[in-house]
Structure formats: structure tokens, C-alpha cells
C-alpha positions in Angstrom: 190.3 26.2 229.4 188.7 26.4 232.3 185.5 24.8 233.2 182.7 26.9 235.0 180.9 25.0 237.7 178.6 25.7 240.6 175.4 28.0 240.2 174.2 30.7 238.3 171.3 32.7 239.1 169.1 33.3 236.7 169.1 37.0 236.8 172.1 36.7 236.4 172.2 34.6 233.2 169.3 36.8 231.7 171.6 39.5 232.1 174.7 38.2 230.8 172.5 36.8 227.5 171.1 40.1 227.2 174.6 41.6 227.3 175.8 39.4 224.4 173.0 39.8 222.2 173.4 43.9 222.1 177.0 43.2 221.6 176.9 40.9 219.0 174.9 38.0 217.9 177.4 36.4 215.6 179.9 36.0 219.3 176.0 34.5 220.5 176.1 32.0 217.6 179.3 30.7 218.0 179.1 29.9 221.4 175.8 28.2 221.1 177.6 26.2 218.6 180.5 25.7 220.7 178.7 25.0 223.9 176.0 22.3 221.4 179.3 20.5 220.3 180.8 20.0 224.1 184.2 19.2 223.0 186.2 22.6 225.1 183.3 23.8 227.8 182.5 21.5 230.6 179.5 22.8 233.2 178.6 21.7 235.4 174.9 23.0 236.9 174.4 20.1 239.8 172.1 22.1 242.1 170.5 23.8 239.1 166.5 23.6 239.3 164.4 22.6 236.2 163.2 25.3 236.2 166.4 27.6 235.9 167.5 24.8 233.2 164.6 25.5 230.9 165.1 28.7 231.2 169.1 29.0 230.4 168.7 27.0 227.2 166.0 29.5 226.0 167.8 32.4 226.5 170.7 30.4 224.8 167.9 30.5 221.9 166.8 33.5 221.9 169.7 35.0 220.3 169.9 32.9 217.1 166.2 33.2 216.7 166.7 37.4 217.1 169.7 37.2 214.7 168.2 34.6 211.9 164.5 37.2 212.1 166.5 40.2 211.7 167.4 39.8 208.1 163.2 40.3 207.0 162.2 42.4 209.9 163.9 45.8 208.6 161.9 44.5 205.4 158.0 44.0 206.7 158.6 47.3 208.4 159.2 49.1 204.9 156.7 47.0 203.8 153.8 48.0 206.7 155.1 51.9 206.1 154.0 51.4 202.4 150.8 49.7 202.6 150.2 52.2 205.3 150.7 54.9 203.0 148.8 53.4 200.1 145.4 53.0 202.5 146.0 56.4 202.5 145.9 57.6 199.1 143.3 57.3 196.3 144.4 54.8 193.6 140.7 54.2 191.7 143.1 55.8 189.0 146.3 54.4 189.0 145.1 52.1 186.6 146.4 49.1 189.0 149.9 50.8 189.7 149.6 49.2 193.6 147.5 45.9 192.9 150.6 44.1 193.8 151.1 45.9 196.6 149.8 43.2 199.5 151.0 41.8 202.7 151.0 38.4 201.2 154.3 39.1 198.7 157.4 40.4 199.4 157.4 44.2 198.9 160.9 43.2 196.5 158.1 41.7 193.6 156.0 44.7 194.2 155.6 47.0 190.4 157.9 49.7 191.3 160.2 48.5 194.3 163.7 47.3 194.0 165.2 46.0 197.1 169.1 44.3 197.7 171.1 43.6 200.4 172.9 46.4 201.6 174.9 46.7 205.4 172.5 48.7 207.3 174.0 50.9 210.2 174.1 50.4 213.6 171.1 52.9 215.0 168.2 51.1 212.9 167.8 48.4 215.4 169.4 45.8 212.5 172.8 45.6 211.4 174.5 43.2 208.8 174.5 42.6 205.4 170.3 42.8 205.0 168.0 43.3 201.8 166.4 46.7 202.2 164.5 48.9 199.5 166.5 51.0 197.3 164.4 52.3 194.3 160.7 53.6 194.3 159.5 54.9 190.8 155.6 55.0 190.8 156.4 57.4 187.5 152.8 58.2 185.5 150.5 57.0 187.9 147.5 58.4 189.1 147.5 58.7 193.3 145.9 61.5 195.1 146.9 61.8 199.1 149.8 63.5 200.0 153.9 62.9 200.2 154.3 63.7 203.7 152.5 60.7 204.2 155.3 57.9 204.0 158.0 57.7 206.2 160.5 58.3 204.4 163.6 57.3 207.9 162.5 53.8 207.4 164.4 54.1 203.7 168.2 54.1 205.2 169.6 53.1 202.1 166.7 54.5 199.3 168.7 55.5 196.6 166.1 56.1 193.6 162.7 57.8 194.2 160.9 58.9 191.4 157.4 60.4 191.7 156.9 62.8 188.9 154.0 62.3 187.1 151.8 60.6 189.9 149.5 63.8 189.9 149.5 63.5 194.6 147.3 67.0 193.9 144.2 65.0 193.9 141.0 67.6 193.5 141.5 69.0 196.8 144.8 70.8 196.9 144.6 71.8 200.6 145.4 68.2 201.3 148.3 68.2 198.9 150.5 68.0 201.6 154.4 69.2 201.3 158.1 68.9 200.8 158.4 66.9 204.0 161.3 67.3 205.7 162.1 63.5 206.8 163.5 63.6 203.1 166.6 64.8 204.5 167.0 61.8 206.1 167.9 59.6 203.1 171.5 59.6 203.4 171.8 57.7 200.6 169.3 59.0 197.8 171.2 59.7 194.5 167.9 60.4 192.6 165.1 62.6 193.7 162.0 63.4 191.2 159.0 64.5 192.5 158.8 66.5 188.9 154.5 67.4 187.8 152.8 66.9 190.9 150.8 69.7 192.9 153.5 69.6 196.5 153.4 72.5 198.3 155.3 74.1 201.2 159.4 74.9 201.1 162.3 73.2 200.1 163.4 71.8 203.7 166.3 73.2 204.5 167.1 69.2 205.4 167.5 68.7 202.1 171.3 69.3 202.3 171.6 65.8 204.2 171.2 64.4 201.2 174.8 64.5 200.2 174.9 62.0 197.7 172.2 62.9 195.5 173.2 63.9 191.9 169.8 64.5 190.9 167.1 66.8 192.0 163.8 67.8 189.8 160.6 69.3 192.3 159.8 71.3 188.5 156.0 72.1 187.9 154.8 72.3 191.4 153.6 75.0 193.8 156.3 74.6 196.0 157.0 78.7 197.4 159.2 79.9 199.7 163.0 79.8 198.7 165.9 77.9 197.8 167.8 76.7 201.1 171.2 78.0 201.3 172.1 74.1 202.5 171.3 73.6 199.4 175.0 73.6 198.5 175.5 71.0 200.5 175.1 68.8 197.6 178.3 69.3 196.0 177.8 65.9 193.7 174.3 67.3 192.1 175.2 67.0 188.2 171.3 68.4 188.1 169.1 70.8 189.6 165.8 71.4 188.1 163.5 74.0 190.2 161.1 75.1 187.3 157.8 75.9 187.1 157.0 76.6 190.9 156.1 79.5 193.2 159.8 79.9 194.5 161.4 83.6 196.0 163.9 85.4 197.1 166.7 85.1 195.8 169.3 82.5 193.9 171.9 81.4 197.1 175.4 82.1 197.4 176.0 79.0 198.2 175.4 77.2 194.8 178.6 77.7 193.7 179.6 75.2 195.3 177.6 72.5 193.1 180.8 72.5 191.2 179.8 69.2 189.5 176.4 70.8 187.9 175.4 70.7 184.4 172.0 72.0 184.7 170.6 74.2 186.2 166.5 75.1 185.7 164.9 78.0 187.6 162.7 79.4 185.1 159.2 80.8 185.8 159.6 81.2 189.5 159.5 84.7 191.4 163.1 84.9 192.1 164.2 88.2 192.7 168.1 89.8 193.1 170.9 89.5 191.4 172.6 86.1 189.8 175.1 85.3 192.4 178.7 85.9 191.3 179.8 82.4 192.5 177.3 81.1 189.5 181.0 81.6 187.6 182.3 79.1 189.6 180.1 76.1 188.1 182.8 75.6 184.8 180.9 72.6 184.2 177.5 74.1 183.5 175.9 72.7 180.0 172.5 74.3 180.7 171.8 77.5 182.3 167.7 78.7 182.4 166.9 81.5 185.3 164.2 83.0 182.9 160.4 84.2 183.6 161.4 85.7 186.9 162.2 89.1 188.8 166.0 88.6 188.5 167.4 92.8 188.5 171.4 93.8 187.8 173.2 92.9 185.7 175.1 89.5 183.7 178.1 89.3 185.6 181.2 89.4 183.3 182.4 86.4 185.5 179.5 84.8 183.0 182.5 83.9 180.5 184.2 81.4 183.0 181.5 79.0 181.8 183.0 77.8 178.8 181.0 74.6 179.1 177.8 76.0 178.7 175.3 75.2 175.8 172.3 77.1 175.9 172.0 79.8 178.8 168.1 82.1 178.9 167.7 84.9 181.2 164.7 86.3 179.3 161.7 87.8 180.6 163.9 89.6 184.2 164.1 93.1 184.7 168.2 92.6 184.1 170.4 95.8 183.3 173.1 96.9 181.7 175.6 95.5 179.1 176.0 92.2 177.6 179.2 91.6 178.7 182.7 91.4 176.6 183.1 88.3 178.0 180.3 86.5 176.6 182.6 85.6 173.7 184.1 83.4 176.0 181.7 80.5 175.9 182.6 79.0 172.6 180.2 76.0 172.1 177.2 78.1 173.1 174.2 77.4 170.8 170.8 78.9 172.1 171.2 82.6 174.2 168.1 84.2 175.2 168.3 87.1 176.7 164.6 88.7 175.1 162.5 90.9 177.4 164.9 92.4 180.0 166.1 96.0 180.3 169.4 95.4 178.1 171.1 98.7 176.8 174.3 99.4 174.7 175.6 97.6 171.6 176.2 94.4 170.3 179.6 93.5 171.9 181.7 91.9 169.0 182.8 88.9 170.9 179.6 87.8 170.2 180.5 87.2 167.0 183.4 84.4 168.1 180.3 82.1 168.7 180.6 80.6 165.7 178.3 77.1 166.9 175.6 79.9 167.9 171.7 79.0 166.4 169.6 81.0 168.2 169.8 84.6 168.9 166.9 86.2 171.0 167.7 89.5 172.1 164.4 90.9 171.2 162.4 93.3 173.8 165.9 95.6 175.2 167.4 98.8 174.2 169.9 97.7 172.8 171.4 99.9 170.1 174.1 100.7 167.4 174.7 98.8 164.6 174.9 94.8 163.0 177.8 94.2 162.8 178.7 93.8 159.0 180.8 90.3 160.0 177.8 88.2 160.7 176.7 86.4 158.2 181.2 85.7 157.8 181.7 84.2 160.9 178.0 83.0 162.7 177.8 79.9 159.7 175.0 78.3 161.9 172.4 80.6 163.5 168.7 80.0 162.5 167.2 81.8 164.5 167.9 86.0 164.7 165.5 88.1 166.7 166.8 91.4 167.5 162.7 93.0 167.0 161.8 96.0 169.5 165.9 97.4 170.3 166.9 100.9 169.1 169.7 99.3 166.8 170.5 101.8 163.6 172.4 101.7 160.4 172.6 99.7 158.0 171.7 96.0 157.9 174.5 94.1 156.6 174.5 92.9 153.7 176.2 89.1 154.9 172.9 88.3 156.2 172.5 86.6 152.7 175.5 84.5 153.1 173.6 82.4 156.0 172.8 78.9 154.7 171.5 77.9 157.9 169.1 81.1 158.2 165.1 80.8 158.4 163.9 83.1 160.5 165.4 87.2 161.5 163.2 89.5 163.1 164.9 93.1 163.2 161.4 95.2 162.9 160.6 97.6 165.2 164.2 99.4 165.0 165.7 102.4 163.7 167.2 100.7 160.7 168.2 102.9 157.6 169.1 102.8 154.2 168.4 100.5 151.0 167.1 96.5 151.4 167.4 94.5 148.5 168.5 91.5 149.5 167.5 88.7 147.7 167.9 85.3 149.4 168.1 82.2 148.1 166.8 80.2 150.5 163.5 80.5 151.9 164.3 82.7 154.5 161.3 84.3 157.1 162.7 88.1 157.3 160.5 90.5 158.8 161.3 94.1 158.9 158.3 96.1 159.4 158.4 99.5 161.8 162.0 100.2 160.3 160.8 103.8 159.1 164.0 105.1 157.3 164.6 101.6 155.2 164.0 101.4 152.0 163.4 98.7 149.4 162.0 95.0 148.1 157.6 94.7 148.7 157.4 92.0 149.9 159.3 92.5 152.9 157.1 95.3 153.5 159.0 98.2 152.4 158.5 100.7 150.4 159.7 100.8 147.0 162.8 102.8 147.3 163.3 105.8 145.3 165.0 105.7 142.0 168.8 107.6 142.5 169.0 110.8 140.4 170.9 111.4 138.1 173.9 112.7 139.8 174.7 109.7 142.0 174.4 107.8 138.9 177.1 109.8 137.5 179.3 109.5 140.5 178.3 114.1 140.9 180.5 114.5 137.8 180.4 118.0 136.1 181.1 116.6 132.9 177.9 118.5 131.4 178.3 116.6 128.0 178.5 113.1 130.1 175.1 114.1 132.1 173.2 114.9 128.8 174.1 111.3 127.6 172.9 110.0 130.8 169.8 111.9 129.9 169.4 111.0 126.5 170.2 107.1 127.7 167.6 106.9 130.5 164.7 108.5 128.3 165.5 106.3 125.7 165.7 103.2 127.9 162.6 104.5 129.5 160.8 104.9 126.3 161.6 101.7 125.2 160.3 99.8 128.5 156.9 102.5 128.3 156.4 100.4 125.3 157.1 96.9 126.0 154.5 97.6 128.8 152.1 98.6 126.4 151.9 95.3 124.8 151.8 93.6 127.5 148.8 95.3 129.4 147.2 94.7 125.8 148.2 90.9 126.4 146.8 91.2 129.5 143.4 93.1 128.9 142.7 90.4 126.2 143.6 87.2 128.5 141.3 88.6 131.5 137.6 88.6 129.9 134.9 90.7 131.3 137.2 92.6 133.7 138.1 96.2 133.2 141.3 97.3 132.3 141.7 100.4 134.8 143.3 99.6 138.0 142.6 103.3 139.5 143.1 103.2 143.7 139.6 102.6 143.6 139.4 99.2 142.7 141.6 97.3 144.9 142.6 97.3 148.8 145.9 96.0 150.0 146.7 95.1 153.8 150.6 95.0 152.9 152.9 98.0 153.5 153.9 98.5 150.0 152.6 99.3 147.1 149.7 97.5 146.2 149.5 97.7 142.7 153.4 96.6 141.9 152.6 93.3 144.0 148.9 92.7 142.4 150.9 93.3 139.0 153.7 91.1 139.9 151.3 88.2 140.8 149.5 88.6 137.6 152.5 88.2 135.4 153.5 85.7 137.3 151.2 83.3 136.8 150.2 85.0 133.3 146.1 85.9 134.6 146.2 82.7 137.1 146.7 80.3 133.8 145.7 77.0 135.0 148.8 75.3 134.4 150.2 77.2 137.6 147.3 75.9 139.6 148.8 72.9 142.3 145.2 72.7 144.3 141.7 73.4 144.7 140.4 73.8 147.9 136.9 74.9 149.1 137.4 78.5 149.1 139.9 78.9 146.4 142.3 78.0 143.9 146.3 77.8 144.7 148.5 79.0 142.5 152.1 78.6 142.4 154.1 82.0 141.8 157.9 82.9 141.0 158.6 86.4 141.4 161.2 88.4 140.7 164.8 87.3 142.7 163.5 84.1 142.6 161.1 84.1 145.4 157.9 81.4 145.2 154.5 82.0 147.0 151.5 80.2 146.7 148.7 82.5 146.1 145.2 81.8 146.6 142.4 82.7 144.6 139.2 83.2 146.2 136.3 81.5 144.6 133.5 84.1 142.7 131.1 82.7 146.2 133.0 83.1 148.6 133.9 87.0 147.4 129.4 86.8 147.6 130.3 86.7 151.2 133.2 88.5 152.4 132.4 91.7 154.8 135.3 93.9 153.0 135.9 96.0 156.3 135.9 93.4 158.7 137.4 90.4 156.4 140.8 93.1 156.0 140.7 94.2 159.5 141.2 90.2 160.2 143.6 89.7 157.4 145.6 92.2 158.4 145.9 90.5 161.6 146.7 87.0 160.8 149.5 88.5 158.6 151.4 89.2 162.1 151.3 85.3 163.2 154.8 84.2 163.7 154.9 80.4 164.4 157.6 78.3 163.1 154.4 75.7 162.2 152.0 78.1 160.7 152.4 79.3 157.5 152.8 82.7 156.5 150.6 85.3 155.6 151.7 87.7 153.7 149.2 89.5 152.6 146.1 90.0 150.9 144.7 91.8 147.5 141.0 92.7 146.5 140.8 94.6 142.8 137.9 94.7 140.6 139.3 91.5 138.8 139.6 89.2 141.6 140.8 88.4 145.4 143.5 86.6 146.0 145.4 85.6 149.4 149.5 85.4 149.3 150.9 82.8 151.1 155.1 81.0 152.2 155.0 78.7 149.7 156.2 75.3 151.6 157.5 72.7 149.0 156.6 69.4 149.1 152.4 69.4 150.0 150.0 68.7 152.3 149.8 65.7 154.0 146.9 64.5 152.6 148.6 64.6 148.9 151.1 62.3 150.2 149.0 59.8 152.8 146.6 58.8 149.9 149.8 58.2 147.2 150.8 54.3 148.2 154.5 55.5 147.2 155.0 58.9 149.1 153.1 57.4 152.5 156.4 55.5 153.0 158.7 58.3 153.1 156.2 59.0 156.6 157.6 56.0 159.2 155.6 56.1 162.4 158.3 58.8 164.3 157.7 60.9 161.4 154.1 61.1 161.9 154.3 61.6 165.5 156.5 64.2 165.3 153.7 66.0 162.7 151.1 65.7 165.5 153.1 67.9 167.7 154.0 70.5 165.5 149.9 70.6 164.2 149.2 70.4 168.1 151.3 73.0 168.7 150.5 75.2 166.3 147.0 75.4 167.0 147.7 75.5 170.9 149.4 78.9 170.0 146.8 80.0 168.4 144.2 79.0 170.8 146.4 80.4 174.1 149.2 82.1 173.5 148.0 84.6 170.3 147.1 88.3 171.2 143.6 87.5 170.4 142.1 83.7 170.5 142.1 82.4 166.7 140.1 79.3 166.2 140.8 77.7 162.3 137.7 76.1 161.7 138.8 74.2 158.5 141.3 71.8 160.2 142.4 69.2 158.2 145.3 67.0 156.0 145.2 68.6 152.9 145.7 72.1 155.2 148.5 70.5 156.8 151.9 70.9 154.6 155.0 69.0 155.2 158.9 70.9 153.8 161.6 68.8 152.6 162.6 67.8 156.2 159.2 66.9 157.0 158.2 69.5 159.6 154.9 69.8 159.2 152.8 73.8 158.8 149.3 75.1 159.0 147.9 76.4 156.0 144.9 77.9 154.9 144.1 80.8 157.5 142.0 82.7 155.2 138.8 81.7 156.4 140.1 81.6 160.3 138.2 84.0 162.8 139.5 86.0 165.8 138.1 85.4 169.1 137.6 88.7 171.6 138.8 87.6 175.2 136.1 89.5 176.3 133.1 87.8 174.8 132.0 84.3 174.7 134.8 82.3 172.8 132.3 80.9 169.7 130.9 82.3 166.5 128.2 81.5 165.1 128.3 81.7 161.7 127.8 80.2 158.1 129.5 76.1 158.3 132.9 76.3 157.2 135.7 73.4 157.2 135.3 70.2 155.5 132.8 67.5 156.1 134.1 64.3 157.4 136.3 67.0 160.3 133.5 69.0 161.5 132.8 68.5 164.9 128.8 66.9 165.5 128.1 69.9 167.6 127.7 72.1 164.7 125.1 70.4 163.1 122.4 71.4 165.6 124.3 74.3 167.1 126.1 76.5 164.8 128.5 78.0 167.2 132.4 77.3 166.6 134.5 77.6 169.8 138.1 76.0 169.7 136.9 72.7 171.3 135.9 72.4 167.4 139.8 72.7 165.9 140.1 70.2 168.7 137.7 67.6 166.8 139.4 67.9 164.1 142.7 67.6 164.7 141.7 64.2 166.5 140.5 63.5 163.1 143.7 64.3 161.4 145.6 62.2 164.0 143.7 59.0 163.3 144.5 59.5 159.6 148.2 59.7 160.1 147.7 56.6 162.4 145.2 54.7 159.4 146.4 55.7 156.5 143.1 56.7 156.1 140.2 59.0 156.9 138.8 57.1 160.3 135.7 56.7 158.9 133.3 55.1 161.4 135.9 55.5 164.1 134.0 58.4 164.6 130.8 57.5 165.8 130.1 57.5 169.6 132.2 54.3 170.8 129.1 52.5 172.2 127.4 52.2 168.6 131.0 51.1 167.1 130.8 47.2 166.4 134.4 47.1 167.0 134.7 47.3 170.8 137.0 44.3 171.3 139.3 45.2 168.5 142.9 45.4 168.7 144.8 48.6 167.9 147.6 46.7 165.6 144.4 46.7 163.3 144.2 49.4 162.5 147.6 51.1 161.4 148.8 52.0 157.9 150.2 48.5 157.2 152.0 50.4 154.4 154.9 50.7 156.6 156.6 48.9 159.6 155.0 48.3 162.3 155.9 50.4 165.3 159.5 49.4 166.8 159.1 48.7 170.6 160.7 52.0 171.0 158.0 53.9 169.2 154.8 51.5 170.6 154.3 53.9 173.4 154.3 57.3 170.8 151.8 55.5 169.3 149.7 54.1 171.7 150.3 58.0 173.0 148.9 59.8 169.8 145.4 57.3 169.4 144.7 57.8 172.7 145.1 61.8 172.6 143.2 61.2 169.4 140.1 59.6 171.1 140.3 62.3 174.0 139.4 64.8 170.5 136.6 62.8 168.9 134.8 62.9 172.1 131.1 63.9 172.1 130.4 66.5 174.2 133.0 69.8 173.4 133.4 70.2 177.1 134.4 66.3 177.7 137.9 67.1 174.4 141.1 68.5 176.1 142.2 72.3 175.1 145.3 71.9 172.7 147.2 73.3 175.1 146.4 70.2 176.6 147.2 67.8 173.9 150.7 69.6 173.5 151.4 68.6 176.5 149.9 65.2 176.6 152.3 65.0 173.2 155.5 66.9 174.4 155.1 64.6 177.1 155.5 61.9 175.7 153.9 60.1 179.4 151.3 57.8 178.4 148.6 56.4 181.5 150.2 52.7 182.9 147.0 50.7 181.9 148.0 50.8 178.3 151.8 50.8 178.2 151.9 46.8 177.7 152.9 45.4 174.2 150.9 47.4 171.2 149.2 44.1 169.6 147.6 43.5 172.6 146.4 47.5 173.0 142.1 47.1 172.7 140.7 50.3 170.7 138.4 50.3 174.0 140.8 50.4 176.3 142.5 53.3 174.9 138.6 55.3 174.7 137.9 54.4 178.2 141.4 56.1 179.5 141.4 59.4 177.4 140.3 61.6 180.2 143.3 61.6 181.4 145.1 63.1 178.6 143.9 66.6 180.1 146.0 65.3 183.1 149.1 64.1 181.4 
């Protein structure tokens, strides 16, 4: 090999090594090793000065030092950026989420940060297989600050970014920040979740640069603007959720490029325009929700191409036209909601092909035509049918009875006619009011059908002798029935002492849309004039009786105590009961009506067969059936029902007597709130309270009632907290209801108060149990204003998001910790 001799100019040496450094560190290091061995190359530096020699050696070593330290330089830069972002955030309520973020530890060891070795591309100042941050997940931390304060361009290998439920909005919405443009530089990102924050601004067009993105969730923010057409570049996207924002504009046609999309959620925005025809290319779509927007036009026939669709929601838009026949191609569809639109025309016969359909909601449209008799023979999986407020006509098909899974059918406010005297064998809630041409069984709110004339009975025969024979037979039958009725009346008169035997119209008032006298007599007969052997419960307002009427239908009848009757203002109470009969919610016991008679006053409810939550909790054997998942779901059902009454009903209603004995469970342990006889309406534009006599039950009443005598929704919230703790402990919470600073068990651990009759919560169940107790403590705050609303309670339980500080093994959680953090329930 050629040897080098002579004197090398120091600047030239520096330049040459600089070029070597820029070209490839690996070659420089190899050269250094090669020269150090002194085997093949001989340098003759005869005339080089000592200074030049030292400079040469330093320059020779620099590349090695540069390459040796480049592996930490990128990581240090990322750590610096994260720490700068942290310094701009208010993490006072993050519960230690960012405590591990320190200059003294590697970012790879920080909470919510994951690193791995990755090939960093040229142009970042480094190259090679270097460690880099690939995952930032701070979901559930309570932070406030600006999202765009984080320099995303420093994280070229970031594949997972989850800042959901971090509440970056803080207390000043103006400083929230917006979706940063720099997000578009994260080319390796596969999952991006920023849901449940306060992010505003618009979605940057640069988001289309994240071509590897598989999941994008920006839901539940304040994002405005429109959906950029560049969203169509995200061809690997499987899930896109932009729901619950303020997004306007149109759905871009480029959405059709997302051929791998499985879930598309754009609900609760301000999107207008038409459903793009390109949406038909999303053949892998399983869920499509465009509800609660301003979408107009027609449902495209090409929607039938989405053969994998399981859920389709287009409700609360401005969609017109017919339901396309191609909808019958969606063979796997389980939920179809087209309600509250301007859809016209008949229900297509192809809809009957949807044999897996469970939920059908077409209410509040202009649909006409008849209801196919085949519905009960083909759509055997239907559980809920809502066709109210349309123009459907004709007879109601008898095949409805054959639907084995049916729980609720609402055909009210249509033009159905004819006779409807069907008897459902199962407990089906059916609503038929508002069909003036319909007659039938009084229980369904219908006018009893008139008896058919002899001509119809005889098939309009002209045989005069046969005609008179039938008349004679009918007369004889009527005479026998009259005789039997007289005997029964005498028997009842003897059984009800000190009551009037008259049954004049003035003796009875009813809010039912049928002949109240018939109902009154039927119920008296079914309960043998409220014989105690039919009594299934006694409450503060009355005794509950089991009544089985003609056709096998069973009801719960609450006979009001005479002391309650004395305080009833008939006119006001009738008006309130009439409102309560219109409540329709899956977790509220249906109140069918109220009878006021000179003999007695009673309420008629749907009968829930398993009994009350209190009776099950207080039974050592039955309580074993209520495991932790069931108890959590029961609490969620109760919260949902109360949230509906307080926030979603036309006029807010407070229950005033929420307690475990008023929570009923069916065979599947589904919870129902009962006993609405004493509920009160709240006027929307008046003070949300009622000053009245103390109602409710001792041990469940909010503490402020003892001094204010004023009922508000927060009284129900407090009572819910008591019921929730009762489910957790298996008994009434007792002293735990005292203000926390007065308790002696401040250091008591949560595990010590749990119901020990059932197995301890598993690792998967612990989070839900901790959250339930946290919510209960929030509801039990002494100050009503400190309590969450039932809407916030239900949202917290439904989201199943627990604050980080209490997310630890259940046996380590203290009651004091839960009390300290219960204020966070309002923002979960």
C-alpha cells in the first residue's frame, strides 16, 4: 500500500476530516483503528510542528467521539422538548402523572413514555440504529395548557400518541391551543387519540401526511372548520372518530379512499351537504354514525354495498326521499337508526331480509304505507321497534306477537286502524296511543272495540230463522253473565266494608285513555279487593299488590295509604301522574296509570319479577348472585335513569325517594327505578326546587333538607350515593355518610368495607369498583353545589375512566384518598 510522506497543511487536514465526518462516521472510526495498529500505513510527519501534530490527533479522535455520543443526542433532545412542554403545563391535578419526568433520569423510564431502537433517517442530524421515543401515552392525566406547545417534529419515530382525557383545556378556553400543524410530520404514527380535551381550531391539512395512521380519534373536543380532503391520504386507517365537535362543511369525497376503514364516527357536528357516493367504496365498514348533523339529500342506493355494516346511524339530520331497497343487502346489520329526518314513502320489503336486526328506529319521519305481516316471521332478533310519529296505516300485524326477543314496540302517533286485541306472553312494552282508528285491549291505551253486530256474527246470512236463533242464544248468554255479575258485585260489597257500593262517574277519576271503570273492576277482581295474600311489599306511600289480569298480563298495583290520600291535591296530582305515564326509558319502571275512586286510590306499574335491590342485598343467599360486574352495571343503569329524568326529559323531574328498595331488578339483573308516585316536576324556567313536606326515607335523605326543606336534583344525587355505597358494602353505609373530617376511620382501606360475602374483585374489576366508590363519595358531599350532576355521574361510570392517583391495587387504596379526589368526578 502506498505510504504518505511530506508535510500536510493543518487546514487541509481539518477540511479532509470534516468531509469524512459528514460522509460516514463508520469509515472514520475504521480508519482510526487501522492507523492505530500501524500495520499497513506509515505516516511521515518529518517537518510537522508539535502543534500541527496535536491538531491532527484531535481531529482524528473527534469523529469517534461524535459517533459514540450521537446515540444519546437525539434522546436528550427529545427529553429536553418534553421537559419544556411539562414546564408550560399545569400539572397540579395530574396526581403525579409527570413526577418521573426529570433531567436526572432517562426519558425511557418516564411514566407514559416508551423508547426503542430505531433507524433515524438522514436529515435529523443523526443516522444509524439509535434509541428514540416511540410512544407517549398520558391518557387520564389532568393537565392544562396548550397542545401545540409540544414540538412534534422532534419525534420522528413516534408511533403511538394518546393524550385522551387529559383535559388540556384548563380553566381558560382561550389558551387551549389547537391541533398543531406539526402533527403532520409524524410519518410513523399509527395511533393518535386526543379525545375528551378542549382542543379547538381546525384539523390541519398536514394530517394527511401521517400515511401510516391506523386509528385517529379527535372526538369530544371543540374542533371547528371542516374535514380536510387530505384525510383521504390515510389509506391504512381502520378507525376514524371526529364525533362531538363543531366541524362543519361537507364530508369530502376523498373519504372513499379509506378502503380499510371499519368504523366511521362523525356524529354530533354541524356537517351539511350530501352523503358522498364514494362512501360506498368502504366495503369493510362495520359502524357508520353520521347522526345529529345537518346532512340533507337522499340515502344513496349504493349504501347497499356496505355489506359488512353492523350499525348504521343517520338520525337527526335533514335526509329526505325513500329508504333505498338496497338496504336489504346489509345482511349483518344489527342496529338501524334513521329517526328524526324527512324520509317518506313506505318501508321497503327488503328490510325484512335483515334477520340479524335488533334495533329499528324510524320514528319522527313521514313514512307511510302498511306494516308488513311478515315482520314477525322474518325479523326474529328484534328487541326494539320505534315507528312513532309517522303516517303508517292499516292493521297492526298479529305476527308481532311471535317476536321472541321483543322488549319494546312504539307505534304511537300513526294512522293504524282496526282491532288490536293481542296478548303478549312476554313482558313487552307496547305504545299505541295516537292511533284514532285503533281499538282494542284497554291496557294498551285503546278504546275498547264495540261488540260486533249479529250480521257479522252470522256472516251476513239471510237465514231469518238462524238469525233469531243466534239472537236468542246471545240473550240467554247475556242473562247468565248478568246473573254472575250481580253475584260478584254482592260478594265485593260484603268484602269492602265502609265503602260506597255506587260506581257513578263522579266516584272515579282516571288518567288512562280507556274506560277506567273496566280497569278498576279488573284490578279489584285480580287482587280480590286488595287481599293481603297478594301483597308483595309495603312502602312509605302505600302497599304493593300483584295483579294478574285477563290475558296473563301481570302488574304491580300500589294502593296508597289513607294518610297519603289526605295530602293529595287531586287536580294537581292527576296532571303530574299523566306526565309520568309518558316517561319512556329502559331503566325506569313504566307507570301505566292512576285510579282515584271513592273506595281507594292506586297506581298501576309494570311488574319487575326479581324484586328490589334491597331485598336481594339483605338476603345472605341471594346477595351471592350480585357479583361486582353486576353491581357496577346496576349503578350505571340507575345513574342513566336519573340523568334522563334530570336532564333529558321535557320537564326535569326529581324522584325524591331514591333508595335500594325502589330499585327493582329483572331476571337478567337489569335495574329499574320505581315508585314515581311522589315524584315532582321542575319547571325549566323557574327555580329548580320544590318546597314541600319532607318525602323520602330516613338514611337516604340529603342533609340539607333538615334545614332548607327544599328539594333539588342534588337531593337525588345524594340518595344515589347512598345506594351506590350500599351495593359496595352490602349494607347501609351508616357512619360513612358523616362528613369525612368527623370520621374515625380516615385511614381505613377500601378493601375493609367491601361486601365480604362475594369474592374480592379481580384485577380487571378493581378499577370499576374503585371508580364506583369515588363517584359515591362525590355524590355524598355535604355541600350540594360540590356534588356532581347525575349527567356527570353517568358519564363518569360509562367512560370507566379513573384518576391516576387511585389507579393502584385495590388493597392499597384508602378511603381518605378517594374522598380527596372525588371532586374530579365532575370532569371525568
